[in-house]
C-alpha distance (Angstrom), angle and dihedral (degrees) to the residues before:
residue distance angle dihedral
M1 . . .
L2 3.86 . .
V3 3.83 91.9 .
N4 3.86 90.0 57.2
S5 3.78 99.5 34.1
S6 3.82 94.6 102.4
R7 3.87 91.1 61.1
F8 3.83 90.2 59.5
D9 3.85 95.5 50.9
I10 3.76 93.8 99.1
L11 3.82 91.4 61.6
N12 3.82 87.5 64.3
V13 3.84 93.6 62.5
W14 3.75 100.4 62.0
P15 3.73 107.1 3.4
M16 3.81 100.6 -176.7
L17 3.84 92.9 45.4
G18 3.69 92.5 42.3
K19 3.68 92.9 58.6
I20 3.87 85.8 62.3
V21 3.68 105.1 35.6
F22 3.74 94.8 41.9
H23 3.76 97.7 33.5
N24 3.74 96.1 147.4
R25 3.82 95.3 50.9
W26 3.75 89.2 47.0
Q27 3.70 90.8 53.8
E28 3.66 91.2 48.4
L29 3.74 89.3 52.3
I30 3.68 91.1 53.0
Q31 3.89 94.1 50.4
L32 3.87 89.2 49.9
R33 3.73 91.5 52.1
Q34 3.86 91.6 45.6
S35 3.86 89.5 50.0
Q36 3.85 88.9 50.7
E37 3.81 92.4 49.5
D38 3.89 91.2 48.4
V39 3.85 90.5 56.4
L40 3.76 102.1 37.1
I41 3.86 101.0 38.9
A42 3.94 88.7 55.7
F43 3.85 88.1 53.4
I44 3.84 91.8 44.3
R45 3.78 90.8 53.9
S46 3.72 91.5 45.8
R47 3.82 91.3 53.5
R48 3.75 90.8 45.8
K49 3.90 88.0 61.2
V50 3.88 89.5 48.0
V51 3.74 91.4 53.1
K52 3.86 93.3 49.3
R53 3.89 89.1 50.7
R54 3.83 88.7 49.0
Q55 3.80 93.4 49.9
Q56 3.80 88.7 49.6
G57 3.64 95.8 48.8
R58 3.97 91.8 -117.8
M59 3.84 100.9 118.0
E60 3.78 112.1 164.5
S61 3.93 93.0 -151.6
D62 3.75 142.0 2.9
K63 3.81 92.1 -102.9
E64 3.88 88.0 68.3
S65 3.83 88.3 68.3
L66 3.79 88.6 69.6
V67 3.68 116.7 95.3
A68 3.84 116.8 -130.9
Y69 3.89 123.5 -155.3
V70 3.76 89.7 -109.7
D71 3.90 93.5 53.6
T72 3.76 86.3 64.8
L73 3.90 91.0 57.8
L74 3.86 94.2 52.1
D75 3.81 96.0 79.2
L76 3.85 97.5 27.1
E77 3.83 112.8 125.6
L78 3.74 130.2 -156.8
P79 3.81 103.2 -129.2
D80 3.82 96.7 -155.4
E81 3.69 93.8 48.5
K82 3.85 100.3 34.8
R83 3.88 94.0 -135.3
K84 3.77 140.6 99.1
L85 3.68 127.1 -107.8
N86 3.70 118.8 -83.5
E87 3.78 123.6 -133.2
K88 3.86 95.3 -99.4
E89 3.86 90.6 52.3
M90 3.84 88.6 48.5
V91 3.85 90.5 51.1
S92 3.87 90.0 54.9
L93 3.88 90.4 51.1
C94 3.77 94.0 44.9
S95 3.79 88.6 47.7
E96 3.78 92.7 53.9
F97 3.71 91.3 46.2
L98 3.80 93.3 52.5
D99 3.75 94.9 42.0
A100 3.91 94.8 51.3
G101 3.75 91.5 50.9
T102 3.83 101.2 44.9
D103 3.78 94.0 38.6
K104 3.73 94.9 52.9
T105 3.89 93.1 47.3
S106 3.79 94.8 47.2
T107 3.78 94.7 45.3
A108 3.85 92.8 47.7
L109 3.77 90.6 46.6
Q110 3.84 90.3 52.4
W111 3.80 93.0 52.7
I112 3.88 89.5 47.5
M113 3.79 94.4 52.5
A114 3.83 92.2 42.8
N115 3.81 88.4 59.3
L116 3.65 92.2 45.5
V117 3.84 91.0 54.1
K118 3.75 92.0 43.5
Y119 3.84 91.8 49.8
P120 3.88 106.9 35.5
H121 3.80 91.6 178.7
V122 3.74 88.4 64.6
Q123 3.83 91.4 49.9
T124 3.88 88.8 48.0
K125 3.88 90.8 54.4
V126 3.74 92.3 48.9
Y127 3.80 91.7 50.7
E128 3.76 92.8 45.5
E129 3.86 89.4 52.5
I130 3.90 91.2 47.4
H131 3.88 89.4 47.1
G132 3.85 91.0 49.9
I133 3.75 91.9 55.1
V134 3.84 108.3 34.1
G135 3.94 100.0 16.2
P136 3.68 132.1 -122.1
S137 3.85 125.2 -16.7
P138 3.81 113.4 -81.4
Q139 3.82 112.4 -93.6
F140 3.81 115.1 -103.6
G141 3.81 117.4 -135.7
E142 3.77 94.6 36.7
K143 3.75 115.0 131.9
N144 3.76 95.7 -119.4
E145 3.80 118.3 136.3
N146 3.79 93.4 -162.9
I147 3.82 117.9 76.7
V148 3.79 111.1 -142.0
M149 3.72 112.8 -129.3
I150 3.88 130.9 -174.0
K151 3.75 110.4 -104.9
E152 3.80 128.2 -132.9
D153 3.84 92.1 -111.3
D154 3.80 88.9 59.4
L155 3.73 93.8 46.8
Q156 3.99 89.3 59.0
R157 3.79 87.5 62.1
M158 3.92 95.5 51.0
L159 3.86 97.6 89.7
Y160 3.97 95.1 165.4
L161 3.84 90.7 50.9
K162 3.60 89.5 51.3
S163 3.74 92.6 53.6
V164 3.78 89.3 50.7
V165 3.72 92.3 53.9
L166 3.83 91.5 46.9
E167 3.86 86.8 57.7
G168 3.76 90.9 51.2
R169 3.86 88.0 49.5
R170 3.78 91.3 55.0
I171 3.87 89.4 60.9
C172 3.82 91.8 42.7
P173 3.89 114.7 19.1
A174 3.71 115.7 -134.9
A175 3.85 135.0 -178.5
G176 3.81 124.3 -116.1
M177 3.72 99.0 -94.2
V178 3.92 88.5 49.9
M179 3.85 87.8 52.5
L180 3.71 91.5 59.7
H181 3.78 91.6 48.5
L182 3.77 90.0 50.6
E183 3.79 94.2 49.3
F184 3.97 89.4 47.8
F185 3.68 91.7 47.3
L186 3.82 97.0 47.2
A187 3.73 95.8 42.6
N188 3.78 91.2 56.9
L189 3.67 96.9 39.9
V190 3.80 93.2 53.9
W191 3.78 93.5 39.1
Y192 3.82 92.3 55.1
F193 3.83 101.3 33.3
E194 3.83 142.1 32.1
W195 3.68 111.3 -137.0
T196 3.86 123.8 -148.8
A197 3.74 138.5 169.0
M198 3.63 121.4 -96.8
E199 3.85 115.3 -98.6
G200 3.87 108.7 -84.7
D201 3.87 91.1 2.2
A202 3.80 114.9 116.8
I203 3.81 114.1 -160.3
D204 3.81 107.8 -109.2
L205 3.77 112.5 -155.1
S206 3.70 96.2 -170.4
K207 3.85 113.4 139.4
K208 3.82 133.5 -132.1
Q209 3.87 124.7 -168.4
E210 3.75 114.6 -128.8
F211 3.82 125.3 134.5
T212 3.77 83.1 -37.9
T213 3.87 133.1 5.7
V214 3.84 101.4 -77.1
M215 3.89 136.1 175.9
K216 3.73 111.8 -83.5
Y217 3.80 87.1 -145.0
P218 3.84 110.9 36.6
L219 3.75 115.8 -125.1
Q220 3.79 119.4 -95.0
T221 3.69 122.4 -178.4
H222 3.87 149.0 156.2
I223 3.75 115.9 -112.9
F224 3.88 125.1 -158.2
P225 3.86 124.1 -166.7
R226 3.71 106.9 -117.6
G227 3.84 91.7 -155.5
L228 3.69 91.8 55.8
S229 3.70 94.6 56.4
Q230 3.71 91.9 49.9
T231 3.97 88.8 59.8
L232 3.88 93.5 53.3
C-alpha cells in the first residue's frame, strides 16, 4: 500500500466528507486493506501455530526454531489497555515492517543503478571486478534449469562494489541487512546485464522527498544481456 499511499492523503483532511466526495477512492482503499488482511492474517495464524508447537517442544522442523517478526507480536501486551494485540493491529504493524524494508531497498537500488547508467566507467569497473572474482556472465540460451547467482562469500571480496553501494546508501540510508541485499542485487544485475540510458534521455539525479528520498524522475534504461553478446 506504500506505493499508493499518496493517492489517499486527501482522505485524511476531512475524513467524513472525504468518504462522500471521494467515494471511489475510499472504496479502493477499503479493498486494498481487505486484500492486505486476507494475506497477512493467514500468515499470522500460521505463525501462531508454529509458536505454540515451539513452546510445547513439538517443532516439525529446524526452521520452526527461527523467530519471525510476527512471533514477537503474538504475546505483546498493551500496558494501558491490559490486552494483547488483535489480528488487525498486527496486520498494520507487519505492513509497516514490510513496507519500510522493501521501500528502502528498492529506492536505494534505483539510485545506485541510476549512477551506474549515468557514469558508465563506474559500471565497467564494477563488472570487471565481478568478472575477476566469479568469471564471465552466464551464457543466455543454454538449456540450464538452474540460474547461477553470485554467492555471499563472493560478495565479501568485491570491495569496489561495496564502495558503490555505500555511496548509494549515502543518498538513501539503509540498515545492515538491506546493505547485503543491495550488494547481492547489484552484483547479479551488473553481472547479467549491461545498463545504458535510453536514447535522448539524460539521467536526472534530482531528488524528491517521500517516505524516503526518491528520484524525482524514475529511472528508465535499456538493458542488454552480457552473456548473449559473448555468444555472437
